[in-house]
Each structure stands twice: as structure tokens, then as C-alpha cells.
Residue frames as a rotation matrix with the C-alpha (Angstrom) as fourth column:
MET 1
-0.383 0.559 -0.736 7.82
0.449 -0.583 -0.677 -14.35
-0.807 -0.590 -0.027 12.60
LYS 2
0.230 0.607 0.760 5.23
0.969 -0.068 -0.239 -12.84
-0.093 0.791 -0.604 10.26
LYS 3
-0.900 -0.432 -0.054 6.09
0.412 -0.886 0.214 -9.54
-0.141 0.171 0.975 8.61
LYS 4
0.164 0.976 -0.146 3.25
0.843 -0.215 -0.493 -7.04
-0.512 -0.043 -0.858 8.78
LEU 5
-0.833 -0.423 0.356 2.96
0.553 -0.604 0.574 -4.52
-0.028 0.675 0.737 5.96
LEU 6
0.181 0.881 -0.437 0.70
0.625 -0.446 -0.640 -1.46
-0.759 -0.157 -0.632 5.79
PHE 7
-0.561 -0.290 0.775 0.22
0.816 -0.349 0.460 0.31
0.137 0.891 0.433 2.49
VAL 8
-0.034 0.506 -0.862 -0.82
0.621 -0.665 -0.415 4.00
-0.783 -0.549 -0.292 2.80
CYS 9
-0.587 -0.068 0.807 -2.24
0.692 -0.559 0.457 6.55
0.420 0.827 0.375 0.38
LEU 10
-0.880 0.212 0.426 -4.47
-0.297 -0.944 -0.143 9.60
0.372 -0.252 0.893 0.78
GLY 11
-0.188 0.932 0.308 -8.04
-0.975 -0.215 0.055 8.22
0.117 -0.291 0.950 0.98
ASN 12
-0.744 -0.224 0.630 -7.46
-0.377 0.918 -0.120 4.47
-0.552 -0.326 -0.767 0.93
ILE 13
0.400 0.893 0.207 -9.72
-0.215 0.311 -0.926 3.91
-0.891 0.326 0.317 -2.08
CYS 14
0.870 -0.089 -0.484 -7.28
-0.484 0.025 -0.875 3.61
0.090 0.996 -0.021 -5.01
ARG 15
0.195 -0.926 -0.322 -3.57
-0.643 0.128 -0.755 3.05
0.741 0.354 -0.571 -4.60
SER 16
-0.552 -0.538 0.637 -3.17
-0.833 0.310 -0.459 1.51
0.050 -0.784 -0.619 -1.18
PRO 17
0.279 0.652 0.705 -6.05
-0.582 0.698 -0.416 -0.98
-0.764 -0.295 0.574 -1.40
ALA 18
0.861 -0.083 -0.502 -4.70
-0.431 0.404 -0.807 -2.00
0.269 0.911 0.313 -4.82
ALA 19
-0.170 -0.985 0.016 -1.24
-0.776 0.124 -0.618 -2.46
0.607 -0.118 -0.786 -3.27
GLU 20
-0.310 0.119 0.943 -2.75
-0.812 0.482 -0.328 -4.53
-0.494 -0.868 -0.053 -0.44
ALA 21
0.695 0.678 0.240 -4.68
-0.434 0.661 -0.611 -6.72
-0.573 0.321 0.754 -2.92
ILE 22
0.623 -0.560 -0.545 -1.66
-0.527 0.215 -0.823 -7.20
0.578 0.800 -0.161 -5.22
CYS 23
-0.434 -0.819 0.375 0.54
-0.836 0.212 -0.506 -8.15
0.334 -0.534 -0.777 -2.30
SER 24
-0.033 0.503 0.863 -2.07
-0.685 0.618 -0.387 -10.60
-0.728 -0.604 0.324 -1.02
TYR 25
0.887 0.350 -0.301 -2.40
-0.446 0.485 -0.752 -12.08
-0.117 0.801 0.586 -4.49
LYS 26
0.254 -0.896 -0.365 1.40
-0.593 0.154 -0.790 -12.52
0.764 0.417 -0.492 -4.79
LEU 27
-0.436 -0.400 0.806 1.72
-0.894 0.295 -0.338 -13.96
-0.102 -0.868 -0.487 -1.29
LYS 28
0.432 0.677 0.596 -0.89
-0.491 0.731 -0.474 -16.59
-0.757 -0.088 0.648 -2.18
LYS 29
0.871 -0.115 -0.478 0.71
-0.433 0.282 -0.856 -17.24
0.234 0.952 0.196 -5.59
TYR 30
-0.021 -0.985 -0.169 4.14
-0.561 0.152 -0.814 -17.78
0.828 0.078 -0.556 -4.04
GLN 31
0.503 0.359 -0.787 2.69
0.384 0.723 0.575 -19.71
0.775 -0.591 0.226 -1.08
LEU 32
-0.665 -0.747 0.024 3.97
0.389 -0.373 -0.842 -17.08
0.638 -0.551 0.539 1.35
ASN 33
0.269 0.892 0.362 0.65
0.026 -0.383 0.923 -16.47
0.963 -0.239 -0.126 3.15
ASN 34
0.782 0.045 -0.621 2.23
0.579 0.315 0.752 -17.45
0.230 -0.948 0.220 6.43
TYR 35
-0.216 -0.976 -0.014 5.14
0.962 -0.210 -0.172 -15.09
0.165 -0.051 0.985 5.90
CYS 36
-0.978 -0.113 0.177 3.34
0.110 -0.994 -0.027 -11.75
0.179 -0.007 0.984 5.62
GLU 37
-0.056 0.964 -0.261 0.21
0.931 -0.044 -0.362 -10.02
-0.360 -0.264 -0.895 6.73
VAL 38
-0.862 -0.280 0.423 -1.01
0.459 -0.786 0.414 -6.98
0.217 0.551 0.806 4.76
ASP 39
0.175 0.886 -0.431 -3.42
0.851 -0.355 -0.386 -4.10
-0.495 -0.299 -0.816 5.25
SER 40
-0.515 -0.297 0.804 -3.98
0.674 -0.720 0.166 -0.63
0.529 0.627 0.571 3.85
ALA 41
0.146 0.528 -0.837 -5.03
0.854 -0.494 -0.162 2.74
-0.499 -0.691 -0.523 5.19
GLY 42
0.290 -0.003 0.957 -5.40
0.652 -0.732 -0.200 6.37
0.701 0.682 -0.210 4.21
THR 43
-0.811 -0.543 -0.216 -4.03
0.545 -0.569 -0.616 9.52
0.211 -0.617 0.758 5.78
GLY 44
-0.772 0.596 0.220 -7.48
-0.599 -0.798 0.061 11.10
0.212 -0.085 0.974 5.49
ALA 45
-0.805 0.499 0.321 -10.83
0.059 0.606 -0.794 9.98
-0.590 -0.620 -0.517 6.82
TRP 46
-0.512 0.642 -0.571 -13.10
-0.807 -0.587 0.064 11.02
-0.294 0.493 0.819 3.92
HIS 47
-0.079 0.449 -0.890 -13.83
-0.773 0.536 0.339 7.51
0.630 0.715 0.305 2.65
VAL 48
-0.824 -0.311 0.473 -13.69
-0.557 0.594 -0.580 5.46
-0.100 -0.742 -0.663 5.87
GLY 49
-0.311 0.686 0.657 -15.88
-0.181 0.636 -0.750 2.35
-0.933 -0.352 -0.073 5.51
LYS 50
0.574 0.540 -0.616 -16.30
-0.661 -0.139 -0.738 2.66
-0.484 0.830 0.277 1.76
LYS 51
0.636 -0.336 0.695 -15.25
0.562 0.818 -0.119 0.15
-0.529 0.467 0.709 -0.90
SER 52
-0.460 -0.874 -0.159 -12.36
0.364 -0.349 0.864 1.01
-0.810 0.339 0.478 -3.16
ASP 53
-0.219 0.301 -0.928 -12.96
-0.713 -0.699 -0.058 3.11
-0.667 0.649 0.367 -6.25
SER 54
0.594 0.596 0.541 -14.92
-0.101 0.722 -0.684 1.06
-0.798 0.352 0.489 -8.77
ARG 55
0.832 -0.331 -0.445 -12.49
-0.516 -0.168 -0.840 1.92
0.203 0.928 -0.311 -11.55
MET 56
-0.243 -0.941 0.236 -9.58
-0.962 0.203 -0.182 0.54
0.123 -0.271 -0.955 -9.56
ARG 57
-0.067 0.303 0.951 -11.55
-0.442 0.846 -0.300 -2.58
-0.895 -0.440 0.077 -8.63
SER 58
0.883 0.469 0.000 -12.39
-0.178 0.334 -0.926 -3.10
-0.434 0.818 0.378 -12.30
ALA 59
0.489 -0.784 -0.382 -8.78
-0.760 -0.167 -0.628 -2.58
0.429 0.597 -0.678 -13.52
ALA 60
-0.402 -0.661 0.633 -7.47
-0.888 0.451 -0.093 -4.93
-0.224 -0.600 -0.768 -10.86
LEU 61
0.251 0.611 0.751 -10.10
-0.342 0.782 -0.522 -7.56
-0.905 -0.126 0.405 -11.56
SER 62
0.882 0.054 -0.469 -9.08
-0.472 0.127 -0.873 -7.60
0.012 0.990 0.137 -15.25
ARG 63
-0.097 -0.974 -0.204 -5.71
-0.778 0.202 -0.595 -8.87
0.621 0.101 -0.777 -13.91
GLY 64
0.128 0.229 -0.965 -7.33
0.248 0.935 0.255 -11.49
0.960 -0.271 0.063 -11.68
ILE 65
-0.853 -0.442 -0.277 -6.83
0.393 -0.196 -0.898 -9.38
0.343 -0.876 0.341 -8.50
ILE 66
0.204 0.979 0.010 -9.79
0.591 -0.131 0.796 -8.79
0.781 -0.156 -0.605 -6.26
ILE 67
-0.809 -0.391 0.440 -9.84
-0.041 -0.708 -0.705 -5.71
0.587 -0.588 0.556 -4.03
GLU 68
-0.003 0.846 -0.532 -12.02
0.622 0.418 0.662 -6.46
0.783 -0.329 -0.527 -1.01
SER 69
-0.605 -0.322 -0.728 -10.88
0.796 -0.253 -0.549 -4.05
-0.008 -0.912 0.409 1.65
ARG 70
0.620 0.755 0.213 -12.83
0.695 -0.654 0.299 -1.12
0.365 -0.037 -0.930 3.02
ALA 71
0.006 -0.646 0.764 -11.23
0.131 -0.757 -0.641 2.26
0.991 0.103 0.080 3.57
ARG 72
0.729 0.121 -0.674 -9.82
0.682 -0.047 0.730 3.10
0.057 -0.992 -0.117 6.94
GLN 73
0.714 -0.503 0.487 -7.60
-0.391 -0.864 -0.318 5.85
0.580 0.037 -0.814 8.33
ILE 74
-0.104 -0.856 -0.507 -4.13
0.342 0.448 -0.826 5.16
0.934 -0.259 0.246 9.70
THR 75
0.902 0.401 0.162 -3.94
-0.049 -0.278 0.959 5.25
0.429 -0.873 -0.231 13.51
LEU 76
0.221 -0.844 0.489 -1.16
-0.948 -0.304 -0.096 5.72
0.229 -0.443 -0.867 16.06
ASP 77
0.461 -0.009 0.887 -1.54
-0.467 0.848 0.251 2.02
-0.754 -0.530 0.387 16.96
ASP 78
0.999 -0.045 0.015 -0.45
0.035 0.482 -0.876 1.13
0.033 0.875 0.483 13.40
PHE 79
0.458 -0.886 0.080 3.10
-0.713 -0.419 -0.562 2.31
0.531 0.201 -0.823 14.14
ASN 80
-0.390 -0.562 0.730 3.59
-0.875 0.474 -0.103 -0.55
-0.288 -0.678 -0.676 16.56
ALA 81
0.423 0.638 0.643 1.32
-0.341 0.770 -0.539 -3.08
-0.839 0.009 0.544 14.87
PHE 82
0.995 -0.040 0.087 3.22
0.096 0.308 -0.947 -3.09
0.011 0.950 0.311 11.55
ASP 83
0.281 -0.958 0.057 6.82
0.688 0.243 0.684 -3.71
-0.669 -0.153 0.727 10.57
LEU 84
-0.839 -0.492 0.232 6.72
0.497 -0.521 0.694 -1.58
-0.220 0.698 0.682 7.41
ILE 85
0.320 0.863 -0.390 4.49
0.376 -0.494 -0.784 1.32
-0.869 0.104 -0.483 6.50
LEU 86
-0.603 -0.548 0.580 4.78
0.681 0.024 0.732 1.81
-0.415 0.836 0.359 2.75
THR 87
0.012 0.611 -0.792 3.60
0.065 -0.790 -0.609 5.13
-0.998 -0.044 -0.049 1.36
MET 88
0.410 0.285 0.866 2.44
0.823 0.293 -0.486 5.95
-0.392 0.913 -0.115 -2.15
ASP 89
0.421 -0.276 0.864 3.76
0.552 -0.678 -0.485 9.50
0.720 0.681 -0.133 -2.57
ASN 90
-0.608 -0.785 0.121 5.81
0.413 -0.443 -0.796 12.23
0.678 -0.433 0.593 -0.88
SER 91
-0.280 0.601 0.748 2.74
-0.665 -0.684 0.301 13.82
0.692 -0.413 0.592 0.64
ASN 92
0.746 0.552 -0.371 1.65
-0.179 0.704 0.687 10.52
0.641 -0.447 0.624 2.20
PHE 93
0.080 -0.832 -0.549 5.18
0.711 0.434 -0.554 9.96
0.699 -0.346 0.626 3.47
ALA 94
-0.745 -0.358 0.563 5.27
-0.044 -0.815 -0.577 13.42
0.666 -0.455 0.592 5.12
ASP 95
0.122 0.887 0.445 1.80
-0.745 -0.215 0.631 12.92
0.655 -0.408 0.635 6.64
VAL 96
0.740 0.107 -0.664 2.74
0.193 0.912 0.361 9.53
0.645 -0.395 0.654 8.06
GLU 97
-0.302 -0.919 -0.254 6.00
0.661 -0.010 -0.750 10.80
0.687 -0.394 0.611 9.46
SER 98
-0.561 0.191 0.805 4.19
-0.437 -0.895 -0.092 13.80
0.703 -0.404 0.585 10.99
LEU 99
0.551 0.834 0.014 1.61
-0.523 0.332 0.785 11.49
0.651 -0.440 0.619 12.59
SER 100
0.406 -0.445 -0.798 4.39
0.527 0.828 -0.194 9.26
0.747 -0.342 0.570 13.96
ARG 101
-0.626 -0.685 0.373 5.84
0.138 -0.568 -0.811 12.21
0.767 -0.457 0.451 15.89
GLU 102
0.137 0.771 0.622 2.64
-0.701 -0.369 0.611 12.28
0.700 -0.520 0.490 17.94
LEU 103
0.643 0.066 -0.763 3.79
0.284 0.905 0.317 9.05
0.711 -0.421 0.563 19.61
LYS 104
0.535 -0.507 0.676 6.65
-0.726 -0.685 0.061 10.90
0.433 -0.523 -0.734 21.29
MET 105
0.235 -0.514 0.825 8.46
-0.577 0.610 0.544 7.56
-0.782 -0.604 -0.153 21.73
PRO 106
-0.762 -0.558 -0.330 10.19
-0.602 0.421 0.679 4.97
-0.240 0.716 -0.656 19.56
PHE 107
0.417 0.896 0.152 7.93
-0.691 0.421 -0.587 2.76
-0.590 0.140 0.795 17.49
LYS 108
0.082 -0.325 0.942 8.30
0.135 0.940 0.312 -0.53
-0.987 0.102 0.121 15.62
ALA 109
0.721 0.389 0.573 7.36
0.552 0.176 -0.815 0.38
-0.418 0.904 -0.087 12.05
LYS 110
-0.576 -0.802 -0.155 9.82
0.396 -0.440 0.806 1.56
-0.715 0.403 0.571 9.40
ILE 111
0.556 0.760 -0.337 8.26
0.110 -0.469 -0.876 4.17
-0.824 0.450 -0.345 7.07
GLN 112
-0.633 -0.763 0.134 9.31
0.175 0.028 0.984 3.93
-0.754 0.646 0.116 3.43
PRO 113
-0.007 0.547 -0.837 8.09
-0.895 -0.377 -0.239 4.92
-0.446 0.747 0.492 -0.01
LEU 114
0.563 0.292 0.774 6.84
-0.050 0.946 -0.320 1.75
-0.825 0.141 0.547 -1.71
LEU 115
0.996 -0.081 -0.045 8.43
-0.042 0.032 -0.999 2.69
0.083 0.996 0.028 -5.04
GLN 116
0.255 -0.959 0.126 11.93
-0.936 -0.211 0.281 2.55
-0.243 -0.190 -0.951 -3.55
TYR 117
-0.108 -0.238 0.965 11.59
-0.172 0.961 0.218 -1.17
-0.979 -0.143 -0.145 -4.33
SER 118
0.831 0.555 0.034 10.69
-0.040 0.120 -0.992 -0.62
-0.555 0.823 0.122 -8.01
ASN 119
-0.220 -0.889 0.402 13.00
0.531 0.236 0.813 -1.62
-0.818 0.393 0.420 -10.81
ASN 120
-0.102 0.315 0.944 10.92
0.995 0.020 0.101 0.19
0.013 0.949 -0.315 -13.45
THR 121
0.649 0.332 0.685 11.01
0.370 -0.924 0.097 3.80
0.664 0.191 -0.723 -12.26
ASP 122
-0.563 -0.820 -0.105 13.24
0.561 -0.286 -0.777 6.28
0.607 -0.496 0.621 -10.50
SER 123
-0.213 0.575 0.790 10.23
-0.482 -0.765 0.427 8.08
0.850 -0.290 0.440 -9.07
LEU 124
-0.973 -0.047 -0.224 9.18
0.171 0.503 -0.847 7.51
0.152 -0.863 -0.481 -5.48
GLU 125
-0.575 0.811 -0.107 5.61
-0.524 -0.465 -0.714 8.62
-0.628 -0.355 0.692 -6.19
VAL 126
-0.688 0.548 0.476 2.73
0.702 0.669 0.244 6.47
-0.184 0.502 -0.845 -7.33
PRO 127
-0.926 0.340 0.162 0.48
-0.264 -0.893 0.365 8.97
0.268 0.296 0.917 -9.12
ASP 128
-0.568 0.808 0.156 -3.07
-0.030 0.169 -0.985 9.28
-0.822 -0.565 -0.071 -7.83
PRO 129
-0.938 0.180 0.296 -5.33
0.333 0.236 0.913 7.97
0.094 0.955 -0.281 -10.64
TYR 130
-0.397 0.865 -0.307 -8.55
0.621 0.007 -0.784 9.29
-0.676 -0.502 -0.539 -9.03
TYR 131
0.272 0.534 -0.801 -9.00
-0.149 -0.799 -0.583 12.26
-0.951 0.278 -0.138 -11.36
GLY 132
-0.605 -0.567 -0.558 -7.40
-0.655 -0.043 0.754 10.64
-0.452 0.822 -0.346 -14.42
GLY 133
0.255 0.677 -0.690 -8.69
-0.941 0.337 -0.017 8.21
0.221 0.654 0.724 -17.02
GLU 134
0.973 0.227 0.044 -8.62
-0.231 0.964 0.130 4.45
-0.013 -0.137 0.991 -17.28
LYS 135
0.472 -0.864 -0.175 -4.95
0.201 0.298 -0.933 4.39
0.858 0.406 0.315 -18.32
GLY 136
-0.038 -0.469 0.883 -4.03
-0.765 -0.554 -0.327 6.03
0.643 -0.688 -0.337 -15.01
PHE 137
0.596 0.356 0.719 -5.39
-0.759 0.544 0.359 3.04
-0.263 -0.760 0.594 -13.12
GLU 138
0.959 -0.267 -0.091 -3.50
0.187 0.844 -0.503 0.63
0.211 0.465 0.860 -15.38
ASP 139
0.216 -0.926 0.309 -0.28
-0.127 -0.340 -0.932 2.58
0.968 0.162 -0.191 -14.96
VAL 140
0.088 -0.115 0.989 -0.66
-0.970 -0.236 0.059 2.57
0.226 -0.965 -0.133 -11.17
LEU 141
0.879 0.270 0.393 -1.26
-0.364 0.913 0.186 -1.20
-0.308 -0.307 0.901 -11.15
ASP 142
0.723 -0.681 -0.116 1.89
0.247 0.411 -0.877 -1.68
0.645 0.606 0.466 -13.24
LEU 143
-0.042 -0.760 0.648 3.96
-0.535 -0.531 -0.657 0.39
0.844 -0.375 -0.384 -10.81
LEU 144
0.310 0.242 0.919 2.52
-0.944 0.194 0.268 -1.37
-0.113 -0.951 0.289 -7.75
ASP 145
0.991 0.103 -0.087 3.01
-0.119 0.970 -0.210 -4.82
0.063 0.219 0.974 -9.30
ASP 146
0.390 -0.918 -0.071 6.70
0.172 0.149 -0.974 -4.24
0.904 0.368 0.216 -9.94
ALA 147
-0.182 -0.488 0.854 7.43
-0.710 -0.535 -0.458 -2.60
0.680 -0.689 -0.249 -6.60
ILE 148
0.502 0.425 0.753 5.61
-0.838 0.453 0.304 -5.31
-0.212 -0.784 0.583 -4.61
GLU 149
0.922 -0.236 -0.307 7.38
0.075 0.887 -0.456 -8.06
0.380 0.397 0.835 -6.54
GLN 150
0.018 -0.989 0.149 10.74
0.046 -0.148 -0.988 -6.56
0.999 0.025 0.043 -5.58
LEU 151
-0.004 0.088 0.996 9.59
-0.929 -0.368 0.029 -5.89
0.370 -0.925 0.083 -2.02
LEU 152
0.870 0.411 0.273 8.76
-0.483 0.823 0.298 -9.58
-0.102 -0.391 0.915 -1.60
VAL 153
0.568 -0.780 -0.264 12.16
0.292 0.491 -0.821 -10.55
0.770 0.389 0.506 -3.02
GLU 154
-0.268 -0.692 0.670 13.81
-0.419 -0.543 -0.728 -8.28
0.867 -0.476 -0.145 -0.39
LEU 155
0.249 0.465 0.850 11.62
-0.960 0.003 0.279 -9.57
0.127 -0.885 0.447 2.45
ARG 156
0.964 0.122 -0.235 12.42
-0.125 0.992 0.001 -13.20
0.234 0.028 0.972 1.64
LYS 157
0.132 -0.989 -0.070 16.11
-0.005 0.070 -0.998 -12.47
0.991 0.132 0.004 2.26
PHE 158
-0.484 -0.292 0.825 15.42
-0.732 -0.382 -0.565 -11.95
0.480 -0.877 -0.029 5.97
């Protein structure tokens, strides 16, 4: 059965679409396309329908990763459509958990911080690079790459 993963950040234009694209890239690289399905969303609706931040697209492209998704907002349906909802920071985690309580019934998805899978940091927060410089986007990509690599190792055990 295919695992369905949803990566979530604030506006769905930097961190979560990059995570989606990195995961898709790795699934293809490891020939695991039939094993997982990935998507991304934001907790806010400010950027719905827009492409990812051009700086993030450029930084990812320099690594051979193409970010094609368009921003969308997480919905209540996502809690039963996905197996894992992976958040980028504590605020996203709290917002997703708060939204999940609106269901008022059990749901399928497990909500986790993505960086709990990382070997390279003790932090559970992927910093938002939106207001930072170029290095911030590179640092985020490094964090996401490591965490997603370890996530895929864990998922392959099941």
C-alpha cells in the first residue's frame, strides 16, 4: 500500500514545496515511486495558487531538484487522505494539531515534525528562509535533504 506524505509549512511557497520536491526526487532516484505519494500545503491561504518562491526554486534547481507545485492550504480532508503530515516548525505543528481537533473524530494521519528524522540537527524547526538571504535557502535544503533521506529509510522498514 502506498504511503501518502504531506509536508506543511506556513505559506507553502518555501519549505514544504521544497520538501515535496526533494522527496519526489529521492523516490525517483531510489525507484520508490510506487511506494510513496507526496504533496505539500500551507497553514495559511495567502499564496494559494502561486508558484514557490523564486529563490527556493533557484536554490533547488542548482541541486537538480525542480519545484513544480503550486501553493495550497491544508484542509480537513488531508487528515484522512495522508498517512503522515510532516511539519516544518513548532508553529506549523501547533496549527495543524489545532485544525485536526475540528474533525472531532479519529483520523488517519500521524502529525510529526519532519526534522525528528534528521541526523544532522537536534532542532525540530526548519527555519523559514523567506526573509533571509541566499544562504538561508541553502541551509533549509540541507536540513530537508537529510531529514527526508532518513524518513525514507524509516518508511522502507515497514
